[in-house]
C-alpha positions as a Markdown table, in Angstrom:
| # | Residue | x | y | z |
|---|---|---|---|---|
| 1 | Met | 22.0 | 141.2 | -78.5 |
| 2 | Asn | 21.0 | 140.3 | -82.1 |
| 3 | Pro | 19.0 | 137.1 | -81.9 |
| 4 | Asp | 21.1 | 135.3 | -84.6 |
| 5 | Leu | 24.4 | 136.5 | -83.0 |
| 6 | Glu | 23.1 | 135.3 | -79.6 |
| 7 | Lys | 22.3 | 131.9 | -80.9 |
| 8 | Leu | 25.7 | 131.6 | -82.6 |
| 9 | Val | 27.5 | 132.6 | -79.4 |
| 10 | Gln | 25.4 | 130.0 | -77.5 |
| 11 | Leu | 26.2 | 127.4 | -80.1 |
| 12 | His | 29.9 | 128.3 | -79.9 |
| 13 | Arg | 29.9 | 127.9 | -76.1 |
| 14 | Val | 28.1 | 124.6 | -76.2 |
| 15 | Glu | 30.6 | 123.3 | -78.8 |
| 16 | Ser | 33.5 | 124.6 | -76.8 |
| 17 | Asp | 32.2 | 122.8 | -73.7 |
| 18 | Leu | 31.6 | 119.7 | -75.8 |
| 19 | Ala | 35.1 | 119.7 | -77.3 |
| 20 | Arg | 36.6 | 120.1 | -73.8 |
| 21 | Val | 34.5 | 117.2 | -72.3 |
| 22 | Glu | 35.3 | 115.0 | -75.3 |
| 23 | Ser | 39.0 | 115.7 | -75.0 |
| 24 | Glu | 38.8 | 114.8 | -71.3 |
| 25 | Leu | 36.9 | 111.6 | -72.2 |
| 26 | Thr | 39.4 | 110.5 | -74.8 |
| 27 | Ser | 42.2 | 111.0 | -72.2 |
| 28 | Ile | 40.7 | 108.4 | -69.9 |
| 29 | Pro | 42.2 | 105.3 | -71.7 |
| 30 | Arg | 45.6 | 107.0 | -71.6 |
| 31 | Leu | 45.3 | 107.7 | -67.9 |
| 32 | Arg | 44.1 | 104.2 | -67.3 |
| 33 | Gln | 47.1 | 102.7 | -69.2 |
| 34 | Ala | 49.4 | 105.0 | -67.2 |
| 35 | Leu | 48.0 | 103.3 | -64.0 |
| 36 | Val | 48.7 | 99.9 | -65.5 |
| 37 | Asp | 52.2 | 100.9 | -66.5 |
| 38 | Arg | 52.9 | 102.3 | -63.0 |
| 39 | Val | 51.7 | 99.1 | -61.4 |
| 40 | Ala | 53.8 | 97.0 | -63.9 |
| 41 | Val | 56.9 | 99.0 | -63.0 |
| 42 | Asp | 56.5 | 98.3 | -59.3 |
| 43 | Arg | 55.6 | 94.7 | -60.0 |
| 44 | Gly | 58.9 | 94.5 | -62.0 |
| 45 | His | 60.8 | 95.7 | -58.9 |
| 46 | Leu | 59.2 | 93.0 | -56.8 |
| 47 | Asp | 59.8 | 90.3 | -59.5 |
| 48 | Ala | 63.4 | 91.4 | -59.8 |
| 49 | Ala | 64.0 | 91.0 | -56.1 |
| 50 | Lys | 62.4 | 87.6 | -56.1 |
| 51 | Ala | 64.4 | 86.5 | -59.1 |
| 52 | Ala | 67.6 | 87.7 | -57.4 |
| 53 | Phe | 66.6 | 85.7 | -54.3 |
| 54 | Glu | 65.9 | 82.6 | -56.3 |
| 55 | Ala | 69.3 | 83.0 | -58.2 |
| 56 | Ser | 71.1 | 83.3 | -54.8 |
| 57 | Gln | 69.4 | 80.1 | -53.5 |
| 58 | Lys | 70.3 | 78.3 | -56.7 |
| 59 | Ala | 73.9 | 79.4 | -56.5 |
| 60 | Arg | 74.1 | 78.3 | -52.8 |
| 61 | Lys | 72.7 | 74.8 | -53.7 |
| 62 | Gln | 75.2 | 74.5 | -56.5 |
| 63 | His | 78.1 | 75.4 | -54.1 |
| 64 | Glu | 76.7 | 72.9 | -51.6 |
| 65 | Ala | 76.6 | 70.1 | -54.2 |
| 66 | Val | 80.2 | 70.9 | -55.2 |
| 67 | Val | 81.2 | 70.8 | -51.5 |
| 68 | Gln | 79.6 | 67.3 | -51.2 |
| 69 | Asp | 81.6 | 66.1 | -54.2 |
| 70 | Phe | 84.8 | 67.5 | -52.8 |
| 71 | Glu | 84.1 | 65.9 | -49.4 |
| 72 | Ala | 83.5 | 62.6 | -51.1 |
| 73 | Lys | 86.8 | 63.0 | -53.0 |
| 74 | Arg | 88.6 | 63.9 | -49.7 |
| 75 | Ser | 87.2 | 60.8 | -48.0 |
| 76 | Lys | 88.4 | 58.8 | -51.0 |
| 77 | Tyr | 91.9 | 60.3 | -50.8 |
| 78 | Lys | 92.1 | 59.7 | -47.0 |
| 79 | Gly | 91.2 | 56.1 | -47.6 |
| 80 | Gln | 93.9 | 55.8 | -50.3 |
| 81 | Leu | 96.4 | 57.4 | -48.0 |
| 82 | Met | 96.6 | 54.3 | -45.9 |
| 83 | Glu | 97.4 | 52.2 | -49.0 |
| 84 | Val | 100.4 | 54.2 | -50.4 |
| 85 | Lys | 103.8 | 52.4 | -50.4 |
| 86 | Thr | 106.3 | 55.2 | -50.6 |
| 87 | Asn | 106.9 | 58.6 | -48.9 |
| 88 | Lys | 106.6 | 60.3 | -52.3 |
| 89 | Glu | 103.2 | 58.8 | -52.9 |
| 90 | Tyr | 102.2 | 59.7 | -49.3 |
| 91 | Thr | 103.3 | 63.4 | -49.8 |
| 92 | Ala | 101.5 | 63.6 | -53.2 |
| 93 | Met | 98.3 | 62.2 | -51.6 |
| 94 | Leu | 98.6 | 64.8 | -48.8 |
| 95 | His | 99.0 | 67.5 | -51.4 |
| 96 | Glu | 95.8 | 66.3 | -53.1 |
| 97 | Ile | 93.9 | 66.3 | -49.9 |
| 98 | Glu | 95.1 | 69.9 | -49.1 |
| 99 | Gly | 93.9 | 71.0 | -52.5 |
| 100 | Val | 90.5 | 69.5 | -52.0 |
| 101 | Glu | 90.2 | 71.1 | -48.6 |
| 102 | Arg | 91.1 | 74.5 | -50.0 |
| 103 | Glu | 88.3 | 74.1 | -52.6 |
| 104 | Ile | 85.9 | 73.1 | -49.8 |
| 105 | Arg | 86.8 | 76.2 | -47.7 |
| 106 | Ser | 86.5 | 78.4 | -50.8 |
| 107 | Arg | 83.0 | 77.0 | -51.6 |
| 108 | Glu | 81.9 | 77.2 | -48.0 |
| 109 | Asp | 82.9 | 80.9 | -48.0 |
| 110 | Gln | 80.8 | 81.4 | -51.1 |
| 111 | Ile | 77.9 | 79.5 | -49.5 |
| 112 | Leu | 78.1 | 81.9 | -46.5 |
| 113 | Glu | 78.1 | 84.9 | -48.9 |
| 114 | Glu | 75.0 | 83.6 | -50.7 |
| 115 | Met | 73.3 | 83.0 | -47.4 |
| 116 | Glu | 74.0 | 86.6 | -46.3 |
| 117 | Lys | 72.9 | 87.8 | -49.8 |
| 118 | Ala | 69.7 | 85.8 | -49.5 |
| 119 | Glu | 68.9 | 87.3 | -46.1 |
| 120 | Ala | 69.3 | 90.8 | -47.5 |
| 121 | Leu | 67.2 | 89.9 | -50.5 |
| 122 | Ala | 64.5 | 88.4 | -48.4 |
| 123 | Gln | 64.3 | 91.8 | -46.5 |
| 124 | Glu | 64.2 | 93.6 | -49.9 |
| 125 | Ile | 61.4 | 91.3 | -51.0 |
| 126 | Arg | 59.3 | 92.2 | -47.9 |
| 127 | Arg | 59.9 | 95.9 | -48.6 |
| 128 | Glu | 59.0 | 95.6 | -52.3 |
| 129 | Glu | 55.9 | 93.6 | -51.4 |
| 130 | Ala | 54.7 | 96.3 | -49.0 |
| 131 | Ala | 55.4 | 99.0 | -51.5 |
| 132 | Phe | 53.7 | 97.1 | -54.3 |
| 133 | Lys | 50.6 | 96.5 | -52.1 |
| 134 | Leu | 50.3 | 100.3 | -51.5 |
| 135 | Val | 50.8 | 101.1 | -55.2 |
| 136 | Glu | 48.2 | 98.4 | -56.2 |
| 137 | Gln | 45.7 | 99.8 | -53.7 |
| 138 | Asp | 46.2 | 103.4 | -54.9 |
| 139 | Ala | 45.9 | 102.2 | -58.5 |
| 140 | Lys | 42.6 | 100.4 | -57.8 |
| 141 | Lys | 41.3 | 103.6 | -56.1 |
| 142 | Glu | 42.4 | 105.8 | -59.0 |
| 143 | Ala | 41.0 | 103.3 | -61.5 |
| 144 | Ala | 37.6 | 103.5 | -59.7 |
| 145 | Glu | 37.8 | 107.2 | -59.8 |
| 146 | Leu | 38.6 | 107.1 | -63.5 |
| 147 | Asp | 35.6 | 104.9 | -64.1 |
| 148 | Ala | 33.3 | 107.3 | -62.3 |
| 149 | Thr | 34.8 | 110.3 | -64.2 |
| 150 | Glu | 34.4 | 108.4 | -67.5 |
| 151 | Ala | 30.7 | 107.8 | -66.7 |
| 152 | Lys | 30.2 | 111.4 | -65.7 |
| 153 | Leu | 31.9 | 112.7 | -68.8 |
| 154 | Gly | 30.0 | 110.3 | -71.0 |
| 155 | Ala | 26.7 | 111.6 | -69.6 |
| 156 | Glu | 27.9 | 115.2 | -70.0 |
| 157 | Thr | 28.9 | 114.5 | -73.6 |
| 158 | Lys | 25.5 | 113.0 | -74.4 |
| 159 | Arg | 23.8 | 116.1 | -72.8 |
| 160 | Leu | 26.0 | 118.6 | -74.7 |
| 161 | Arg | 25.5 | 116.8 | -78.0 |
| 162 | Ala | 21.7 | 117.0 | -77.5 |
| 163 | Glu | 22.1 | 120.7 | -76.5 |
| 164 | Arg | 24.2 | 121.4 | -79.6 |
| 165 | Glu | 21.6 | 119.8 | -81.9 |
| 166 | Arg | 18.8 | 121.8 | -80.2 |
| 167 | Val | 20.7 | 125.1 | -80.5 |
| 168 | Ala | 21.9 | 124.5 | -84.0 |
| 169 | Ala | 18.3 | 123.7 | -85.1 |
| 170 | Ser | 17.2 | 127.2 | -83.8 |
| 171 | Val | 19.9 | 129.1 | -85.8 |
| 172 | Pro | 18.6 | 130.5 | -89.1 |
| 173 | Glu | 20.0 | 128.7 | -92.1 |
| 174 | Asp | 22.1 | 131.6 | -93.4 |
| 175 | Ala | 23.8 | 132.2 | -90.1 |
| 176 | Leu | 24.3 | 128.5 | -89.6 |
| 177 | His | 25.9 | 128.2 | -93.0 |
| 178 | Ile | 28.4 | 131.0 | -92.1 |
| 179 | Tyr | 29.1 | 129.3 | -88.7 |
| 180 | Glu | 29.7 | 125.8 | -90.2 |
| 181 | Arg | 31.9 | 127.1 | -93.1 |
| 182 | Val | 34.2 | 129.1 | -90.7 |
| 183 | Ala | 34.3 | 126.3 | -88.1 |
| 184 | Lys | 35.3 | 123.8 | -90.8 |
| 185 | Leu | 38.1 | 126.2 | -91.9 |
| 186 | Arg | 39.2 | 127.5 | -88.6 |
| 187 | Gly | 38.1 | 125.0 | -86.0 |
| 188 | Thr | 36.0 | 127.6 | -84.2 |
| 189 | Ala | 33.6 | 130.0 | -85.8 |
| 190 | Val | 33.0 | 132.6 | -83.1 |
| 191 | Ala | 35.4 | 134.8 | -81.2 |
| 192 | Glu | 35.1 | 137.5 | -78.5 |
| 193 | Ala | 36.1 | 141.0 | -79.5 |
| 194 | Arg | 37.9 | 143.0 | -76.9 |
| 195 | Asp | 40.0 | 146.2 | -77.0 |
| 196 | Ala | 39.2 | 146.5 | -80.7 |
| 197 | Ser | 40.7 | 143.2 | -81.6 |
| 198 | Cys | 39.7 | 139.6 | -82.2 |
| 199 | Gln | 40.7 | 137.6 | -79.2 |
| 200 | Thr | 41.4 | 134.4 | -81.2 |
| 201 | Cys | 43.6 | 135.7 | -84.0 |
| 202 | His | 44.5 | 138.9 | -82.2 |
| 203 | Met | 44.1 | 141.1 | -85.2 |
| 204 | Lys | 42.8 | 144.7 | -84.8 |
| 205 | Val | 39.5 | 145.7 | -86.3 |
| 206 | Arg | 38.7 | 149.0 | -87.8 |
| 207 | Leu | 37.5 | 151.6 | -85.4 |
| 208 | Gln | 34.1 | 152.1 | -87.2 |
| 209 | Val | 33.6 | 148.3 | -87.1 |
| 210 | Trp | 34.6 | 148.1 | -83.5 |
| 211 | Val | 31.9 | 150.7 | -82.6 |
| 212 | Glu | 29.3 | 148.5 | -84.4 |
| 213 | Ile | 30.5 | 145.3 | -82.9 |
| 214 | Arg | 30.1 | 146.7 | -79.4 |
| 215 | Lys | 26.4 | 147.1 | -80.1 |
| 216 | Asn | 26.0 | 143.4 | -80.7 |
| 217 | Glu | 23.2 | 144.3 | -83.1 |
| 218 | Ala | 24.5 | 142.6 | -86.3 |
| 219 | Leu | 26.9 | 139.8 | -87.5 |
| 220 | Phe | 30.4 | 141.0 | -88.1 |
| 221 | Gln | 33.2 | 138.7 | -89.2 |
| 222 | Cys | 36.8 | 139.3 | -88.4 |
| 223 | Glu | 38.5 | 140.5 | -91.6 |
| 224 | Ser | 41.5 | 138.3 | -90.8 |
| 225 | Cys | 40.2 | 135.0 | -89.6 |
| 226 | Ser | 36.5 | 135.3 | -90.6 |
| 227 | Arg | 35.2 | 134.4 | -87.2 |
| 228 | Val | 31.9 | 135.9 | -86.1 |
| 229 | Leu | 32.7 | 138.6 | -83.5 |
| 230 | Tyr | 30.8 | 139.4 | -80.4 |
| 231 | Tyr | 31.3 | 141.9 | -77.5 |
| 232 | Glu | 31.0 | 140.9 | -73.9 |
| 233 | Pro | 30.3 | 144.0 | -71.8 |
| 234 | Pro | 32.2 | 144.2 | -68.6 |
| 235 | Pro | 30.2 | 143.6 | -65.4 |
| 236 | Pro | 28.8 | 146.7 | -63.8 |
| 237 | Thr | 30.9 | 148.3 | -61.1 |
| 238 | Val | 29.4 | 147.9 | -57.7 |
| 239 | Ala | 29.9 | 151.0 | -55.5 |
| 240 | Val | 31.4 | 150.2 | -52.1 |
| 241 | Glu | 29.9 | 152.2 | -49.3 |
| 242 | Pro | 32.4 | 153.9 | -47.1 |
């Protein structure tokens, strides 16, 4: 292969690897935030269950306080019952007592409902706590793995940047100028040629040019995208003994 072409292909491969590693590295914060969000969602489920339990406890206490007030009122009415003078007043007082007792029964039913609700919510809290613990443990494990991956990618990025500088420094100025100009315009400056076409823009090359490209003896640029083309010979066929 032409030495200049070989160096440009090498530079292209190093930069491609560097771009891939840098892309993976920049995705780490997003993946880390996804972990935080996932834990927050499960924490929200647990907090919601606890809030519902606390609301149920508060409602039960409010019902109990109302029952106490009604019981005090009932005691007062029963005390007054002995002091009435007429049957009409007596009947009216009994009616008041019955009304208070209906309210007490209604509130006691609501207290029972809240107690049953609280029992179910307590079980739900235990389930959510167990689930949250597992999610939190998994998140910590994944976070540690992300930290290790980030460190590895950081080291690989540093190595590839140094490699890119080393290879770029070995490329002749004219060839490097072509490479940098096309890379700035197209994003990548080198493309493999296969089946008489550029494998990046997929445009066909002229037959005579394709013959020359396959030799890898000179720099040829794609007439469509301007990328420097190179040919990768297929691996030799290994004969299988019968």
